[in-house]
C-alpha positions as CSV (number, residue, x, y, z in Angstrom):
1,M,70.4,-61.8,6.1
2,F,70.5,-59.6,3.0
3,K,68.2,-61.5,0.7
4,R,65.3,-59.1,1.2
5,K,67.5,-56.2,0.3
6,L,68.6,-57.9,-2.9
7,K,64.9,-58.6,-3.7
8,A,64.1,-54.9,-3.1
9,I,66.7,-53.7,-5.6
10,G,65.8,-56.3,-8.3
11,Y,68.4,-59.0,-8.1
12,L,66.8,-61.9,-10.0
13,E,68.2,-64.8,-7.9
14,W,67.9,-63.1,-4.6
15,D,66.3,-66.2,-3.0
16,K,69.2,-68.5,-4.1
17,V,72.1,-66.4,-2.9
18,N,74.5,-68.1,-0.5
19,G,77.0,-65.6,0.9
20,N,79.4,-68.4,1.9
21,N,79.5,-69.6,-1.7
22,T,82.4,-67.9,-3.5
23,E,80.8,-67.8,-6.9
24,H,77.5,-66.4,-5.5
25,F,79.4,-63.8,-3.5
26,R,81.4,-62.5,-6.5
27,K,78.5,-62.5,-8.8
28,V,76.5,-60.3,-6.4
29,V,79.4,-57.9,-6.1
30,V,79.7,-57.6,-9.9
31,W,76.0,-57.1,-10.3
32,L,75.9,-54.4,-7.6
33,E,78.7,-52.5,-9.3
34,D,77.3,-52.9,-12.8
35,Q,73.6,-52.2,-12.0
36,K,73.4,-50.0,-8.9
37,I,76.7,-48.5,-7.5
38,R,78.5,-47.8,-10.8
39,H,81.6,-46.4,-9.1
40,Y,84.0,-47.5,-11.7
41,T,83.9,-46.8,-15.4
42,I,83.0,-49.8,-17.6
43,E,86.7,-50.3,-18.6
44,K,87.8,-50.4,-15.0
45,R,85.3,-53.1,-14.0
46,N,87.2,-55.9,-15.9
47,D,89.2,-57.1,-13.0
48,L,86.1,-57.2,-10.8
49,R,84.2,-59.1,-13.4
50,N,86.9,-61.8,-13.7
51,I,85.4,-63.8,-10.8
52,K,87.6,-66.9,-11.6
53,S,90.9,-65.0,-11.0
54,D,93.0,-65.9,-8.0
55,K,93.6,-62.2,-7.4
56,W,89.9,-61.4,-7.1
57,P,90.0,-61.1,-3.3
58,E,92.7,-58.3,-3.6
59,V,90.6,-56.6,-6.3
60,F,87.5,-56.8,-4.0
61,Q,89.4,-55.2,-1.1
62,K,90.6,-52.4,-3.4
63,Y,87.0,-51.9,-4.6
64,C,85.7,-51.7,-1.0
65,K,88.3,-49.1,-0.3
66,D,87.5,-47.1,-3.4
67,V,83.8,-47.0,-2.5
68,N,84.7,-45.9,1.0
69,C,83.5,-49.0,2.7
70,P,84.4,-48.6,6.4
71,L,84.7,-52.4,7.0
72,T,88.0,-54.1,6.2
73,T,88.0,-57.6,7.8
74,N,84.9,-59.7,7.2
75,P,84.0,-60.1,3.5
76,L,80.3,-60.9,4.4
77,D,80.0,-57.7,6.4
78,Q,81.6,-55.9,3.5
79,L,79.0,-57.4,1.1
80,E,76.2,-56.4,3.5
81,W,77.5,-52.9,3.5
82,L,77.7,-52.8,-0.3
83,I,74.1,-54.0,-0.6
84,R,72.9,-51.3,1.9
85,H,74.9,-48.8,-0.1
86,A,73.1,-49.9,-3.3
87,V,69.7,-49.7,-1.6
88,N,70.5,-46.1,-0.5
89,L,71.6,-45.2,-4.0
90,E,68.4,-46.8,-5.5
91,Y,66.2,-44.9,-3.0
92,T,68.0,-41.6,-3.7
93,D,67.6,-42.0,-7.5
94,N,63.9,-42.9,-7.2
95,Y,63.3,-40.1,-4.7
96,K,64.7,-37.5,-7.0
97,K,62.7,-38.8,-9.9
98,L,59.4,-39.0,-7.9
99,K,60.0,-35.6,-6.4
100,Q,60.4,-34.0,-9.9
101,V,57.2,-35.7,-11.1
102,T,55.3,-34.7,-7.9
103,E,56.5,-31.1,-8.2
104,S,55.5,-30.9,-11.9
105,K,52.0,-32.3,-11.1
106,K,51.6,-29.9,-8.2
107,T,52.5,-27.0,-10.4
108,K,50.2,-28.1,-13.1
109,Q,47.3,-28.5,-10.6
110,E,47.9,-25.1,-9.1
111,S,47.8,-23.5,-12.5
112,V,44.5,-25.3,-13.4
113,Q,42.7,-24.9,-10.1
114,P,40.6,-21.7,-9.7
115,S,41.3,-19.4,-6.9
116,L,38.6,-19.6,-4.2
117,K,37.4,-16.6,-2.3
118,L,36.5,-17.6,1.2
119,K,33.3,-16.2,2.5
120,N,33.5,-17.6,6.0
121,P,35.2,-14.9,8.2
122,L,36.6,-17.6,10.5
123,D,38.8,-18.9,7.7
124,N,40.6,-15.5,7.6
125,L,41.4,-15.4,11.3
126,D,44.9,-15.5,12.6
127,F,44.6,-17.9,15.5
128,N,48.1,-16.9,16.9
129,S,47.6,-13.2,16.8
130,N,47.5,-11.1,20.0
131,E,44.0,-9.9,19.2
132,F,42.7,-13.5,19.0
133,K,44.5,-14.5,22.2
134,D,43.0,-11.5,24.0
135,G,39.5,-12.4,22.7
136,V,39.9,-16.0,24.0
137,N,41.1,-14.8,27.4
138,A,38.2,-12.3,27.6
139,I,35.7,-15.2,26.9
140,A,37.4,-17.4,29.5
141,K,37.1,-14.6,32.1
142,L,33.5,-14.1,31.3
143,L,32.8,-17.9,31.8
144,N,35.0,-18.1,34.9
145,I,37.3,-20.6,33.2
146,P,41.0,-20.7,34.3
147,Q,43.4,-19.6,31.6
148,H,45.8,-22.2,30.3
149,T,49.3,-21.3,29.1
150,S,48.1,-22.2,25.6
151,H,45.2,-20.0,24.4
152,L,44.0,-22.9,22.2
153,V,43.5,-25.2,25.2
154,T,41.6,-22.3,26.9
155,L,39.4,-22.0,23.8
156,E,38.7,-25.7,23.8
157,A,37.6,-25.5,27.5
158,C,35.3,-22.6,26.6
159,S,33.8,-24.6,23.7
160,K,33.1,-27.6,26.0
161,L,31.4,-25.4,28.6
162,V,29.2,-23.6,26.0
163,C,28.3,-26.9,24.2
164,N,27.4,-28.7,27.4
165,R,26.0,-26.0,29.6
166,L,24.8,-23.2,27.4
167,N,23.0,-25.1,24.6
168,A,19.3,-24.6,23.9
169,A,18.2,-27.7,25.9
170,A,20.4,-26.8,28.9
171,I,19.1,-23.2,29.0
172,A,15.5,-24.5,28.8
173,N,16.1,-27.0,31.6
174,P,19.0,-25.8,33.7
175,D,18.4,-28.4,36.4
176,T,19.6,-31.1,34.0
177,V,23.1,-29.6,33.9
178,I,23.4,-28.0,37.3
179,V,25.4,-30.3,39.6
180,K,23.7,-30.9,42.9
181,G,24.6,-32.6,46.1
182,K,27.7,-32.6,48.2
183,P,31.0,-32.1,46.4
184,F,33.1,-35.2,46.0
185,P,36.0,-35.2,48.5
186,I,38.7,-35.8,45.9
187,T,41.6,-34.7,48.1
188,D,40.6,-37.4,50.6
189,T,40.3,-40.2,48.0
190,K,43.2,-42.6,47.8
191,S,44.1,-44.1,44.4
192,G,45.3,-47.3,45.9
193,S,49.0,-46.6,45.6
194,S,51.2,-43.9,47.0
195,L,54.0,-42.2,45.2
196,G,55.4,-40.6,48.3
197,D,54.3,-37.1,47.2
198,V,51.0,-35.4,48.0
199,V,50.9,-33.5,44.8
200,L,51.6,-36.6,42.7
201,D,49.0,-38.7,44.7
202,N,46.4,-36.0,44.1
203,T,47.2,-35.9,40.4
204,V,46.8,-39.7,40.1
205,S,43.4,-39.4,41.9
206,Y,42.3,-36.7,39.4
207,L,43.3,-38.7,36.4
208,T,41.6,-41.8,37.8
209,L,38.3,-40.0,38.2
210,L,38.6,-38.5,34.7
211,Y,39.2,-42.0,33.3
212,I,36.1,-43.3,35.2
213,H,34.1,-40.4,33.9
214,D,35.1,-41.3,30.3
215,L,34.2,-44.9,30.9
216,R,30.7,-43.9,32.2
217,N,30.1,-41.8,29.1
218,L,31.2,-44.7,26.9
219,Q,28.9,-47.1,28.7
220,T,26.0,-44.6,28.4
221,K,26.5,-44.4,24.6
222,I,26.7,-48.2,24.4
223,N,23.4,-48.5,26.3
224,E,21.8,-45.9,24.0
225,L,22.9,-47.9,21.0
226,I,21.6,-51.1,22.4
227,V,18.2,-49.5,23.1
228,S,18.1,-48.1,19.5
229,V,18.8,-51.5,18.0
230,Q,16.2,-53.2,20.3
231,N,13.6,-50.7,19.1
232,V,14.2,-51.9,15.6
233,T,14.4,-55.6,16.2
234,A,11.8,-56.1,19.0
235,N,8.8,-54.9,16.9
236,P,8.9,-57.1,13.7
237,K,6.1,-56.6,11.2
238,T,4.3,-59.7,9.9
239,N,3.1,-59.9,6.2
240,T,-0.1,-61.9,6.5
241,K,-0.3,-62.1,2.7
242,L,2.5,-64.7,2.7
243,G,0.6,-67.1,5.1
244,K,-1.2,-70.2,4.0
245,V,-4.3,-71.8,5.4
246,G,-4.8,-75.5,5.1
247,K,-2.9,-77.8,2.7
């Protein structure tokens, strides 16, 4: 259960460890203390390194207490905790080193990179300023679009309306974008399941219609792609120079 953790922190015989084997168990503990945890000074590790001693279980329990292991009964659980503790220490050490390297590289890049002067006025806008919010709400009012609690959502709705209804092609041929016919009776449409609340049932109906609308748009794009491919493959050109007559 802890072999992958031992592999991650570099224990050479991680795939041969048997936690129920006394020698394996003690060797792993000694290696963890020597290579990763390093709670004791080198001189104080002698008792822990003496894995043949009959007093080793007592030394191990004292070691677990010294490293603040919260487990006190099952040695395997204690070993599992020690391995996790070693993994955390390994990650912390590497994180600090990598962070220092990353910060130094970032500082060096910032000192080398030239400062860019933005010419696009949109890049200098504060999209959360009151002036920007008032401008978005004014556009929404002009386009008869309901204002959302988030001005960015309102702006997105304005953008969709302008792109779909006020583009050059739509202005030249308004009949292509003006919806005609009788309005769909959405409030009378049943979604197939009732939630016991009129508002929730209507919401489900709206979401269902929006989903169907998205599927139709997807199908239209797929059909356009198929037609484009067929235009390329259905009109092959023959190179008559490669033909042979007779034997």
